Each structure stands twice: as structure tokens, then as C-alpha cells.
C-alpha positions in Angstrom: 73.8 118.3 155.4 70.7 119.3 157.4 70.6 120.1 161.2 67.9 121.2 163.6 70.3 122.6 166.2 69.6 126.0 167.6 71.9 128.6 169.3 70.7 130.2 172.6 73.4 132.8 173.3 73.2 136.3 174.7 74.7 137.7 171.5 71.5 137.0 169.7 69.6 139.9 171.3 72.4 142.3 170.5 72.5 141.1 166.9 68.8 141.2 166.5 68.6 144.7 167.9 71.4 145.9 165.6 69.5 144.4 162.7 66.3 146.3 163.7 64.0 143.4 164.5 62.6 145.2 167.6 62.2 142.2 170.0 63.8 141.6 173.4 63.9 137.9 174.1 66.1 135.2 172.6 63.2 133.0 171.7 61.6 135.7 169.6 64.9 136.4 167.8 65.4 132.7 167.0 61.8 132.3 165.9 62.1 135.3 163.5 65.5 134.2 162.1 64.3 130.7 161.6 61.2 131.8 159.7 63.1 133.9 157.1 64.0 132.3 153.8 67.6 133.5 153.7 70.5 131.7 155.3 71.9 133.7 158.2 74.9 133.5 160.5 76.6 135.9 162.8 80.2 136.6 163.8 81.5 138.5 166.7 84.4 141.0 166.5 86.8 138.0 166.9 85.3 136.4 163.9 83.7 133.6 166.0 80.3 132.1 165.0 77.6 133.3 167.5 74.6 132.2 165.5 73.7 130.1 162.5 70.1 129.4 161.4 68.9 126.2 160.0 68.9 127.3 156.4 72.5 128.5 156.7 73.5 125.2 158.3 71.9 123.2 155.5 73.6 125.3 152.7 77.0 125.2 154.4 76.6 121.5 155.3 77.7 121.9 158.9 76.5 121.0 162.4 75.5 124.4 164.0 76.4 123.0 167.5 79.9 122.3 166.5 80.2 125.6 164.5 79.3 127.9 167.3 82.4 129.2 169.0 84.7 128.5 166.1 86.3 131.3 164.1 85.3 131.7 160.4 88.9 130.9 159.5 88.9 127.6 161.5 85.6 126.4 160.1 86.2 127.5 156.5 90.1 127.9 156.0 89.6 128.6 152.2 88.0 131.9 153.1 91.0 133.3 154.9 92.8 134.7 151.9 89.9 134.4 149.4 87.3 136.9 148.4 85.0 136.1 151.3 87.7 137.1 153.8 88.6 140.2 151.8 85.0 141.4 151.6 84.2 140.7 155.3 87.3 142.6 156.5 86.4 145.6 154.2 82.9 145.7 155.7 84.2 145.7 159.3 86.8 148.3 158.5 84.5 150.7 156.7 81.3 150.0 158.6 79.5 149.7 155.3 77.3 146.7 154.1 78.9 144.8 151.3 77.1 142.7 148.6 78.7 140.2 146.2 78.2 137.0 144.3 80.7 134.2 144.6 81.2 130.6 143.3 82.1 128.5 146.3 84.2 125.7 144.9 84.0 123.2 147.9 80.2 123.2 147.5 80.2 123.8 143.8 77.5 126.5 144.2 77.0 130.1 143.4 75.9 132.3 146.4 74.6 135.8 146.7 76.1 137.3 149.9 75.3 140.4 152.0 77.4 141.3 155.1 76.1 143.8 157.7 78.7 145.2 160.1 78.0 146.5 163.6 79.9 147.3 166.7 79.4 143.8 168.0 80.3 141.9 164.9 79.0 140.9 161.4 75.7 139.5 160.3 75.9 137.5 157.0 72.8 136.9 154.9 73.2 134.6 151.8 71.2 132.6 149.4 71.8 129.8 146.8 71.5 131.4 143.4 70.6 128.1 141.8 67.3 128.3 143.6 66.4 131.5 141.8 64.5 131.0 138.5 65.7 134.4 137.2 69.2 133.4 137.7 68.6 130.2 135.8 67.1 132.1 132.9 70.1 134.5 132.7 72.5 131.5 132.7 70.4 129.9 129.9 70.5 133.1 127.9 74.2 133.4 128.2 74.6 129.7 127.3 72.4 130.1 124.2 74.5 133.2 123.2 77.7 131.3 123.6 76.3 128.4 121.6 75.2 130.8 118.8 78.6 132.5 118.7 80.3 129.1 118.8 78.2 127.8 115.9 78.2 130.8 113.7 81.7 132.3 113.9 83.7 132.0 110.7 86.9 131.1 112.5 87.4 127.4 113.4 86.9 126.9 117.2 88.2 123.9 119.0 87.3 123.1 122.7 89.5 120.8 124.7 89.3 119.8 128.3 92.0 120.3 130.9 93.9 117.3 129.6 93.9 118.9 126.1 91.6 116.4 124.7 89.0 117.5 122.1 85.5 118.0 123.4 83.9 120.0 120.6 84.4 121.5 117.1 82.3 124.3 115.7 81.0 123.9 112.1 83.8 126.1 110.8 86.3 123.8 112.4 84.5 120.7 111.0 84.6 122.3 107.5 88.3 123.3 107.8 89.6 120.0 109.1 87.1 117.7 107.4 86.2 115.9 110.7 82.9 115.6 112.5 83.1 116.3 116.2 82.2 112.7 117.0 85.2 111.5 115.0 87.8 113.4 117.1 86.0 113.8 120.4 88.3 112.5 123.2 91.4 112.6 120.9 94.4 114.7 121.9 94.6 118.1 120.2 97.9 117.0 118.7 95.8 114.7 116.4 95.2 117.8 114.3 98.8 118.9 114.0 100.5 118.5 110.6 103.9 117.9 112.1 105.2 116.7 115.4 105.3 119.3 118.2 108.1 118.8 120.7 108.2 120.1 124.2 110.3 123.1 123.2 107.9 124.1 120.5 104.7 123.3 122.3 102.2 126.1 121.6 101.2 128.2 124.6 98.1 127.0 126.6 96.7 130.4 127.0 97.5 134.0 126.1 96.8 136.9 123.7 99.8 136.1 121.4 99.0 134.7 118.0 101.1 131.8 116.7 101.1 129.8 113.5 101.0 126.0 113.4 100.9 123.5 110.6 97.7 121.5 110.8 96.6 118.4 108.9 93.1 117.8 107.5 91.3 114.5 107.4 92.3 114.0 103.8 96.0 114.3 104.7 96.5 117.8 103.2 98.1 120.4 105.5 97.6 124.1 106.0 99.1 126.9 108.1 96.8 128.1 110.8 97.0 131.3 112.7 96.0 130.3 116.3 94.9 132.1 119.4 94.1 129.8 122.4 92.5 130.7 125.7 92.3 128.5 128.8 89.1 128.7 130.9 89.8 128.3 134.7 87.6 127.7 137.7 87.5 129.9 140.9 90.4 127.9 142.3 92.5 128.6 139.1 92.3 125.0 137.8 92.0 124.6 134.0 88.5 123.7 133.1 88.8 123.9 129.3 90.8 125.4 126.4 89.3 127.3 123.5 91.4 127.7 120.4 90.5 129.9 117.5 92.2 128.9 114.2 92.2 130.7 110.8 93.7 129.3 107.6 96.5 131.7 106.6 98.2 129.4 104.1 97.7 131.9 101.2 98.8 134.8 103.2 101.9 133.0 104.4 102.7 131.8 101.0 102.4 135.4 99.7 104.6 136.7 102.5 107.2 134.0 101.7 107.0 134.9 98.1 107.5 138.6 98.9 110.4 137.8 101.2 112.0 135.5 98.5 111.7 138.3 95.9 113.1 140.9 98.3 116.0 138.5 99.1 116.5 138.0 95.3 116.6 141.8 94.8 119.1 142.2 97.6 121.3 139.6 96.1 120.8 141.2 92.7 121.9 144.6 94.1 125.0 143.0 95.6 125.9 141.3 92.3 125.4 144.4 90.1 127.2 146.8 92.4 130.3 144.6 92.9 133.0 146.6 91.2 135.4 143.7 91.3 133.2 141.8 88.7 133.5 142.2 85.0 130.4 142.8 83.0 130.4 139.2 81.7 130.9 137.8 85.2 128.1 140.0 86.5 125.7 138.8 83.8 126.5 135.2 84.5 126.0 135.7 88.3 122.7 137.5 87.6 121.4 134.7 85.4 122.4 132.1 88.1 120.4 134.2 90.7 117.4 134.1 88.4 117.6 130.4 87.9 117.8 129.9 91.7 115.0 132.4 92.5 112.6 131.2 89.8 113.4 127.5 90.3 114.0 126.8 86.6 116.7 125.0 84.7 118.3 127.7 82.6 118.7 131.4 82.2 119.7 132.9 78.8 120.7 136.4 77.7 120.7 136.8 73.9 121.0 139.4 71.3 118.8 139.6 68.2 120.1 140.6 64.8 117.5 140.5 62.1 116.3 136.8 62.2 119.4 135.5 64.1 119.2 134.7 67.8 122.8 134.8 69.4 123.3 133.5 72.9 125.5 136.0 74.8 125.5 134.3 78.3 123.9 131.4 80.1 123.4 129.9 83.5 122.5 126.2 83.5 123.2 122.9 85.2 121.7 120.7 82.6 120.5 122.5 79.4 122.8 122.1 76.4 122.8 125.8 75.5 126.1 127.8 75.7 127.3 131.3 75.1 128.1 131.7 71.4 125.3 129.4 70.2 123.0 130.9 67.6 119.6 129.9 66.3 117.0 131.0 63.9 114.8 133.5 65.8 111.7 131.6 64.7 113.0 128.5 66.5 112.8 130.3 69.9 110.1 131.4 72.2 111.9 134.8 72.3 110.5 135.5 68.9 107.2 136.3 70.6 108.8 138.5 73.1 110.6 140.5 70.4 107.3 140.8 68.4 105.2 141.8 71.4 107.8 144.0 73.1 106.6 142.8 76.5 107.0 139.8 78.8 105.7 136.4 77.7 105.2 133.5 80.2 103.8 130.0 80.3 104.1 127.1 82.8 102.4 124.1 81.2 103.9 124.0 77.7 103.4 126.5 74.8 100.5 126.2 72.4 102.6 127.9 69.7 105.6 125.5 70.0 106.7 124.3 66.6 105.5 120.8 66.2 108.5 119.3 64.3 111.4 121.4 65.4 113.6 121.7 68.4 113.3 124.9 70.4 116.7 126.4 71.3 118.2 123.2 70.1 116.4 121.2 72.7 113.4 118.8 72.7 111.3 121.7 74.0 110.7 123.6 77.2 107.5 123.5 79.3 108.1 126.5 81.5 109.2 129.9 80.1 109.5 133.6 81.2 111.0 136.0 78.7 111.4 139.8 78.7 112.8 142.2 76.1 116.2 143.9 76.6 116.1 147.4 75.2 119.1 149.6 74.6 118.5 153.3 73.9 114.9 152.7 72.9 115.9 149.9 70.5 115.4 146.2 71.0 118.7 144.6 71.7 117.7 141.1 72.6 115.9 139.1 75.3 116.4 137.7 78.8 114.6 134.5 79.5 114.4 131.7 82.1 113.0 128.3 81.3 112.6 124.7 82.5 112.0 121.3 80.9 109.1 120.4 83.2 105.7 122.0 84.0 105.5 124.4 86.9 102.9 123.9 89.7 102.2 127.6 90.0 102.1 130.3 87.4 104.8 133.0 87.5 103.7 135.8 89.8 103.8 139.5 89.0 106.9 139.6 91.3 108.7 137.0 89.2 108.0 138.9 86.1 109.1 142.2 87.8 112.4 140.6 88.8 113.1 139.6 85.2 112.2 143.0 84.0 114.5 144.7 86.5 117.3 142.5 85.4 116.6 143.3 81.7 116.5 147.0 82.5 119.9 146.8 84.2 121.3 144.9 81.2 119.9 147.6 78.8 121.4 150.4 80.9 124.8 148.7 81.2 124.9 147.9 77.5 124.0 151.5 76.7 126.6 152.8 79.2 129.3 150.5 77.8 128.5 151.5 74.2 128.5 155.1 75.2 131.9 154.8 76.8 133.3 152.9 73.8 132.0 155.7 71.5 133.4 158.4 73.8 136.8 156.6 73.7 136.6 156.5 69.9 135.6 160.2 69.9 138.8 161.0 71.8 140.8 159.5 68.9 138.6 161.5 66.6 139.4 164.7 68.5 143.1 164.0 68.1 142.7 163.6 64.3 140.6 166.8 64.1 143.1 168.8 66.2 145.9 167.7 63.8 144.0 168.8 60.7 145.2 172.0 59.1 142.2 173.0 57.0 138.5 173.0 57.5 138.0 170.8 54.4 140.2 168.2 56.0 138.2 168.6 59.2 134.9 168.2 57.3 136.1 164.9 55.8 137.2 163.5 59.2 133.9 164.6 60.7 131.6 162.7 58.3 133.9 159.6 58.2 134.0 159.3 62.0 130.3 160.1 62.4 129.6 157.1 60.2 132.3 154.7 61.6 132.1 155.6 65.3 128.6 156.9 66.0 126.8 154.8 63.4 125.4 157.9 61.7 125.6 157.0 58.0 123.5 160.0 56.8 125.7 163.0 58.0 126.9 166.1 56.2 128.7 169.4 57.0 127.8 172.9 55.6 130.2 175.9 55.8 129.1 179.5 56.0 130.2 181.4 53.0 130.7 185.1 54.0 130.8 186.3 50.4 127.5 184.7 49.4 125.9 184.9 52.9 124.9 181.2 52.5 125.5 177.8 54.1 127.3 175.8 51.4 127.6 172.0 51.4 131.1 170.9 52.3 131.0 167.1 52.4 128.6 164.2 53.1 128.8 160.5 53.8 128.4 158.2 50.8 125.0 157.0 52.0 123.7 160.6 52.2 125.0 161.4 48.8 123.1 158.3 47.4 119.8 159.6 48.9 120.3 163.2 47.7 122.1 163.7 44.4 122.7 167.4 44.9 123.1 168.8 48.4 121.2 172.0 48.9 122.5 175.4 50.0 120.7 177.2 52.8 119.8 180.9 53.0 118.1 183.2 55.4 114.4 182.5 55.8 114.2 179.3 53.7 115.5 176.5 56.1 115.8 175.4 59.7 119.5 174.9 59.1 119.9 178.6 58.7 118.1 179.2 62.0 120.3 176.7 63.8 123.4 178.5 62.5 122.2 182.0 63.4 120.6 181.1 66.7 123.6 178.9 67.8 121.1 176.4 69.2 120.7 172.7 68.1 117.4 171.4 66.8 116.1 167.8 67.1 113.2 166.5 65.0 112.1 163.1 66.1 109.4 163.2 63.4 110.0 165.5 60.5 106.3 165.4 59.5 105.8 167.6 62.5 108.5 170.1 61.5 107.7 173.6 60.1 109.8 175.5 57.5 111.3 172.4 55.9 113.7 173.1 53.1 112.3 170.2 51.2 108.7 169.3 51.9 109.3 165.9 50.1 112.3 165.0 52.2 113.2 161.3 52.5 114.3 161.7 56.1 112.1 160.7 59.0 114.1 162.4 61.8 117.0 164.8 61.9 119.5 166.5 64.3 121.0 169.8 63.4 123.9 171.2 65.5 125.8 174.6 65.0 129.6 174.6 64.5 130.2 178.0 66.0 130.7 180.7 63.3 131.9 178.1 60.9 128.7 176.3 59.8 126.3 173.4 60.6 126.5 169.7 61.2 123.4 167.8 60.1 122.7 164.1 60.6 119.5 162.3 59.7 117.6 159.0 59.4 115.0 157.7 57.1 112.8 156.6 60.0 111.1 158.7 62.7 112.4 158.6 66.3 115.7 157.3 65.2 117.9 159.1 67.7 118.2 158.3 71.4 119.3 160.6 74.1 122.7 158.9 74.0 122.9 159.6 70.2 122.1 163.2 70.8 124.7 163.5 73.5 127.4 162.0 71.3 126.4 164.2 68.4 126.8 167.3 70.7 130.2 166.0 71.8 131.3 165.5 68.1 130.0 169.0 67.2 131.8 170.6 70.1 135.1 168.9 69.1 134.7 169.9 65.5 134.1 173.5 66.5 137.2 173.5 68.7 139.3 172.0 65.8 137.9 174.7 63.4 138.7 177.5 65.9 142.2 176.1 66.3 142.8 175.7 62.6 141.7 179.3 62.1 144.0 180.5 64.8 146.9 178.5 63.5 146.3 179.9 60.0 146.4 183.4 61.4 149.5 182.5 63.4 151.3 181.0 60.4 150.6 184.2 58.4 151.8 186.3 61.3 154.8 184.1 61.8 155.7 184.5 58.2 155.5 188.3 58.5 157.6 188.2 61.6 160.2 186.0 59.9 160.4 188.5 57.0 160.7 191.4 59.4 163.4 189.6 61.4 165.4 189.0 58.3 165.2 192.7 57.4 166.0 193.7 61.0 169.1 191.3 61.0 170.3 192.8 57.7 169.7 196.3 59.1 171.6 195.4 62.3 174.6 194.2 60.4 174.7 197.3 58.2 174.2 199.8 61.1 176.6 198.1 63.4 179.2 197.9 60.6 178.8 201.6 59.7 178.7 202.8 63.3 181.8 200.9 64.3 183.6 202.2 61.3 182.6 205.8 62.0 183.5 205.5 65.7 186.8 203.9 64.8 187.5 207.0 62.6 186.5 209.3 65.4 188.7 207.5 68.0 191.7 207.3 65.6 191.6 211.0 64.6 190.7 212.1 68.2 193.6 210.2 69.7 195.9 211.6 67.1 194.7 215.1 67.8 195.0 214.6 71.6 198.7 213.6 71.1 199.3 216.9 69.3 197.6 219.2 71.8 198.8 220.5 75.1 197.6 218.9 78.3 194.7 221.2 79.0 193.4 220.9 75.4 193.9 217.1 75.5 191.9 216.8 78.7 189.1 218.7 77.1 189.1 216.2 74.2 188.8 213.2 76.6 184.9 213.4 77.0 184.6 213.1 73.2 186.8 210.0 73.1 184.9 208.4 76.1 181.6 209.1 74.3 182.9 207.5 71.2 184.0 204.5 73.2 180.6 204.3 74.8 179.0 204.3 71.4 181.1 201.3 70.5 180.0 199.5 73.7 176.3 200.2 73.1 176.6 199.0 69.5 178.1 195.7 70.6 175.5 195.3 73.3 172.6 196.0 71.0 174.0 193.6 68.4 174.3 190.9 71.0 170.8 191.6 72.3 169.4 191.3 68.8 171.3 188.1 68.4 169.6 186.7 71.5 166.1 187.8 70.3 166.6 186.5 66.8 168.2 183.2 67.8 166.6 179.9 69.0 164.2 180.0 71.9 166.5 177.6 73.8 170.0 178.0 72.4 172.4 175.0 72.9 174.6 175.6 76.0 178.4 174.9 75.8 181.2 174.4 78.3 182.7 177.8 78.9 185.9 178.4 80.9 184.6 180.9 83.5 188.0 182.3 84.7 189.1 182.9 81.1 186.0 184.9 80.2 186.3 187.0 83.4 190.0 187.6 83.0 189.6 188.7 79.3 186.7 191.1 80.1 188.6 192.6 83.0 191.6 193.2 80.8 189.5 194.9 78.1 187.8 197.1 80.7 191.1 198.2 82.1 192.2 199.3 78.6 188.9 201.2 78.2 188.6 202.8 81.7 192.2 203.7 82.6 191.1 205.6 85.7 189.2 202.6 87.2 190.6 200.0 89.6 189.4 196.6 88.2 190.8 193.5 89.8 190.0 189.7 90.3 190.2 188.2 93.7 193.1 185.8 94.2 190.7 183.0 95.4 188.6 183.1 92.2 188.1 179.5 91.1 190.4 178.4 88.2 189.7 175.7 85.6 185.9 175.6 86.2 183.6 175.4 83.2 180.0 176.6 83.2 177.0 175.9 81.0 176.6 179.0 78.8 177.1 180.4 75.3 179.8 182.7 73.9 177.7 185.6 75.0 178.8 185.0 78.6 181.5 187.6 78.0 178.7 190.1 77.3 177.3 189.4 80.8 180.5 190.4 82.6 181.4 193.2 80.2 178.0 194.9 80.9 178.3 194.3 84.7 181.8 195.8 84.8 180.8 198.7 82.5 177.7 199.4 84.7 179.9 199.4 87.8 182.3 201.9 86.4 180.0 204.3 84.5 177.5 204.5 87.3 180.2 205.2 89.9 180.5 208.7 91.4 184.0 208.2 92.9 187.2 209.7 91.3 188.6 206.2 91.1 185.8 203.6 90.5 186.7 200.2 92.1 185.4 196.9 90.8 186.3 193.6 92.5 185.3 190.2 91.1 185.3 187.2 93.4 183.8 183.7 93.3 183.5 180.3 94.9 182.2 176.8 94.0 179.0 175.6 95.6 178.2 172.0 94.7 177.0 171.9 91.1 177.1 175.7 90.8 179.6 178.6 90.7 178.8 181.9 92.4 180.4 185.1 91.1 180.3 188.5 92.9 180.9 191.8 91.1 181.3 194.4 93.8 181.8 198.2 93.4 182.2 201.3 95.6 179.6 203.3 93.8 176.5 205.0 95.3 174.6 201.7 95.7 171.1 200.8 94.5 168.0 201.3 96.7 166.3 198.0 97.6 163.0 199.0 96.1 164.7 199.5 92.7 166.7 196.4 92.4 164.1 194.5 90.4 163.3 197.4 88.2 166.8 198.0 86.8 166.7 194.7 85.0 163.5 195.8 83.1 163.6 196.7 79.4 164.4 200.4 78.8 165.3 200.9 82.5 167.9 203.7 82.7 169.4 203.0 86.1 170.2 205.9 88.5 169.6 208.8 86.1 172.1 207.2 83.8 172.6 208.7 80.4 172.8 205.1 79.1 170.0 203.1 77.4 169.7 200.5 80.3 169.6 197.7 77.7 172.8 196.2 79.0 171.4 195.0 82.4 168.3 193.7 80.6 170.6 191.7 78.4 172.4 190.4 81.4 169.2 189.2 83.1 168.0 187.6 79.9 171.2 185.7 79.3 171.5 184.4 82.9 167.9 183.0 82.7 168.8 181.3 79.4 171.8 179.7 81.3 169.3 178.5 84.0 171.2 180.7 86.5 170.2 183.5 88.8 171.3 187.1 89.6 170.7 189.1 92.7 171.7 192.6 94.0 172.9 193.4 97.6 174.7 196.1 99.4 178.5 196.3 99.5 180.4 197.0 102.7 181.0 199.8 103.5 179.4 201.3 100.3 178.4 200.3 96.8 176.6 197.3 95.4 177.3 193.7 94.7 175.8 191.8 91.7 175.8 188.1 92.6 175.5 185.5 89.7 174.9 181.8 90.2 175.8 179.7 87.2 175.6 175.9 86.7 178.7 173.9 86.1 178.8 172.3 82.7 179.1 168.8 84.1 176.0 169.3 86.2 174.0 170.7 83.3 174.9 167.8 81.1 
């Protein structure tokens, strides 16, 4: 809008002076401002228009007469909270000129603006940038740059308008989608989607977040595109266009899905193989089922190979007619190639080597196959394979093969472990047989027989060390070893490895005997050999005709066998020495028993003579002389007691380790021994308590009388009173009977109560041998009883015996 209106206000002079024009009259100011090329308007401190030149009125499309007196915010409301208002307020607040470029949406123009603040208001000078050639050139340069980037970028770029309709495709997008821009221009962006997009899954209109969509090409094929879209907006925030950058990530996504599928399969594999509730057979079937599912095939087979026979151990299949227990000629299987190559074999579109006129695995043929070897202890056991009737679209990946190999390795380890446990169990039985053997020749025979039968070591022999000849002499060999070597050699110092093994006490393993030094026989038929020492007894040698025949498991089992054989030999040697010693002891015991009988008989006879003549002599002497003779008679009586005790003691030692216990009437034994003691010790007061239990039988032997005789004798002879007193009391306590033998003697110090039951203990300076109390303690233990010592009140000691009732012992 153009206008010729002029403003004639007093504010002009002030504005002009502030701007430095140097004129005084209004006409001059107007003339100057009208002649300048820039658009100019002025605002007072209340933001009211006080001046607007013709150029400004034209650019702003306003009538200057109507504009003067209005505030900036009334005339142009959009500036109130926009950038213009912000910049103007800042200029007035700081007193500093501000410069900025702005796109003014109502007029659809770019302006370059300068605002000069003063004490009286603000003078605004602006110009239309479209009128400047330099600005046009810069915009053209930027446009050409954008077009070059748009055309040459490798990513597909799609431009859509605010309604999300396609306006342009760059060459990369045309190539990726197979459309020319003209074919899809004006079409919704959704035309390029490979699957419907609902409101909930609508891709974002703008942002820095990548997302993946499925797109469809012109030929109907689809791909997964990693997408980043940006919305271009105008100054008022309205969407002008959308730019989307798309990159085909189908291969990457497929690879990631493949990795995730493999990781998921491995997680499931771990869960299956670590489930302790499953048996080995159930675990193998579950593992095969997992492989069929993961590899998307029809059947999984685990089979063993024995010579040319292929035996199916386990299968997982929904359709193939192959079951566990089926067997085929190895040549009629694809696994023959796996066994021959010792590595994985795969094909996905039929096998070139498939027999033309024969069924494979008993079927009409399989078009897809992945097979891997199963190795147990370095030896081929069989194969693990997965197959399908139809071709496979994609070849098996390295991850697919790795899964099958991991499964095969697990199978090999489990089979090895199971075989090892089975052989260890068999070795336990072998150990029992070896420990029952009585001679080393018997041990040698068992060793070679079990090495062949249990450990599958048919070429095994044992050599004993001969001390007289200082040589290792052959003891026995397996039949297979004897067939290979007619005459087994002897080994001497310096001429064989076997001798070094024996003297060093360290085993030797030769995986390849061609590498061994100091061979006894340079022309040996063996390819590998294991030599293990048998302690000081000899050497165990096992061999094979091939090199590298022994696995780590074999070596471990051989070591276990050798250790068991050595222990059996040590035991047999000890038992031989024990038998010899036992024979000597039995002979000595027989002689001792005979001597005991003779000595006891002679002593008792001689003492009887002494007592008879001594008592006869005492009867003929006066009282003083008779009293002097009494010590001699007591000594003779004591000799008789000791002789009886020693005899009983020897009977205990020479008898069975656990003599049979009988039912013994306790009161009868105690009463009889008290009567005998009174006859022997006339000056002693020996009595039985009235409450002593009557009619109670205890578990003991006939030597129970010796227990009470020795306790009574000890109580009297170790008593320092003129009249020794001995009281025997007792009571029943459940399954036991407790008997107390109390005296009025000097007592026994507490720190010596355990000692007096020891062998050879002489008591409190007793002239006796002390063997009586040792016999008492021994017999009570045999009767499964107990004996204790305590103080008597007011003086003396109490021996307390606890004996089991016969009915409880039974």
C-alpha cells in the first residue's frame, strides 16, 4: 500500500536532533527523511508512532495519517510478544542500538532492522532484504547447496508438505523405492509404507529419535528402513514441510534377529542342559528338539558310529520316519562325510554326493543338512545332525554351525563323564576284590583282568621288583599282550624307562614311542605307552599299538587303578606280617598258659604246705610265739590270693576279646566273697547292708567273684585301723544295679583315683603288686559297666560299681 501522507509534529525536531541531522525546522527534517532510501518511523516513550516516512508506509502497507498517534502494539499486535517487541524493549532498557533480521509473516518478507534509542523514544530504520541483490545471491547459493546435498546424499530423502504429501524424492530415494518423483508426487507418505500404520503406531512428525518402519518398493518387495524425520516450520511455527532420511537396514536387522535367535537358543540350551531333574536321555531329546526349532528343520539325530554301522541313539522329529534304535550302513548317510572330514558339513539345496539309487537314512533323501562330529576323549564317537526334506532359502550361518558344535561338545563331555563315572564305579568293585586278595600274585591277576575288562586296556602287564636279583620281573600280562610279545622282558638299572619309573616313583606317558629315548626294545610294536609305579612293589605298564591312544581320562583311571593296586599290595604285606606275628603270639600264649598252670599249681601246693604246717606249729606254741608266727601265715595267704588273681588276669588276657556274658546272681556272689574274706581276715569287720538287692541277676562272667574279692582284699589290706571295716550296699537303678564297697581306711587322694587302676600301680605304698585293681577295672569294662571312687563319711573310701542287669543286656 502506498501513501503520500506526511507528519508535521513537534517531535520530529527532537528526533532529528537526536539522530544528528543538524537542522532546526520541521520541513527540513521531513525533506531529509523523505529523501533517504531506508524506511523510517519513530516511537515516543509510550510506544506511539510520531513519524513514518513514505518508504516505511509503503513497506508496512499502512496509511501514515491513521498510524500516527497509535501505539506499536495497537497497530501491529503480532509484535507485542514477538521478536520485534523483545528487541525494541531491550534497546530502550539498555540505551544501545540493536540490529537484527526478521521474517515478517503477515507481509511474507524479510527485513533488516536497526533501532536507535534516545531519551524521547525510539527511531527505527529498516529495509526490505529482497531488494538487495547480495541477499538474493546468498539465498541462491544456499539453495544450490541444499539442492546439491539433496541430490548427492547416499541416504534416501523424501520431502513432504504440511499435509504429509510427497513433494520430492532425491535420486537415492528413487533408486531405493523404484519410483520416479513424478509417480508419487502428491501422494500421501503412507503410500510408501509396507504395512498399515495406525494412529497408535504413527511415526513421529519431527525429532532426533531414529525409528524403523517397513517400506514397500514399487515392485512390491519390502525392506526395513531406519528413519529420521524433521519438520520445517515457518516463523509462526506452522509446518511448511517434512524431510525424512531413510536408510535400508534390512540386512542389519536380519543379522540382529539372527543373533538374538541364537542367543535365545543358547539360553534355552543352557536351561535344558543344567536341569538336574532331567535324565541324560531326556536332556538329549530336549536338546535335539531345540535344534529342530532353532534351525527350522524337520529332524535332529544323535547317532554313534561303530566301524561302518550308524546307530541312531536319539531323535527329535515330527515327520521323518527315523527313530532311536534304527541302524544304517554308514555309507548310506550324509554323516559318513562328517566322520571322514572330522568337521562340520552343510548344504541347503541338495547334496551333490547323494547316492543316486539308495535311500539316505532310510528316507527318499534330504535336501537340507547340517552335521557335526561328536568326539569323546579325542576319539570320534558319532555325529549330531539336523536335516530337512526341502531346500532352505538361506544357507546355514556361522552361528547355526556354532550352535550345533556347542551341542556336540556338550554331548562329548557328558558321554566322557558318564563313561568315567561308570568306570570309577567298576574300579570300586575292583578295589574290593584287590583288598580281599591275600597274595601279590593274586593281586597281579586281578589287576590285568580288570584293566582289560573295565578300562578297556587289553595290553597291560605287571612287573614285581625282585630284591634278590635287583630286577623288575614280569608277573602277569593280559592275553593280548602275551600274543604280541612271546617272552616278557625283565628290566634292570640303566636299560629301560620302566626301571626309572620304579626308582623315581613318577609315572611316564609316551603318546608317541618314536619320540621316546632309552627304549628297552627299539623295535617295539607299541605306538604309545603309560608306565605307573606301584610303590616299592613294582610297575604297572599298559600300551597300545597306535600313537596317541590314551586320553586324559584314560590316564586318570590308570592312576586310580595303580593307587588301588599299591594300597592292596601294602595291605597284603602288612597282613602277611600280621599273620606271622599272630602265629608267634599264639605259640607264646600257649606256652604262657602252660606255664601259668604249672606255676599256679606248684605255688598253691607249696603255700598249702606252708599254711598247714604253720597252723599246726602255731597250735603247739605258746601265745607269744603263735602271734609271732601270724605274719608268716598271712603272707602265705596273700601269696595264694595273688596267685589266684594273676591266674584270673591271664585268663582274661588269653580269652576272647569279647567274652560271652551270662546271667549271674549278684547277691550270691557278694555273699560268698564276704564269707571267704571273713575266714581269711578274722580281725576285719566285713558285712552286707540289709537293704542289698536280692534275686537280681547281672550280665557278667564267672570272674565277677574276682571283682568283689579284689575290692574287699584291697579295702582290708590297705587299711591302717586295728579293725578294718568294710560295708557293701547296693540299689537298683532302672536297667542297672549300683554296688558300693565302703571302708574306713586312710582314703584315696582325688588326684590318684585314676592312677590306681593302671597296670602295675601299687596303691598307697602298698607291698602288693597292684594288679588286682587293674583286673577289676578290666572286668568291669568287659561287663559294659563303670567304677568310680569317692570319699567315705567320716573317713575312708567308697568304690562304686555300676553293672547292667542281665535282662537289659539281653
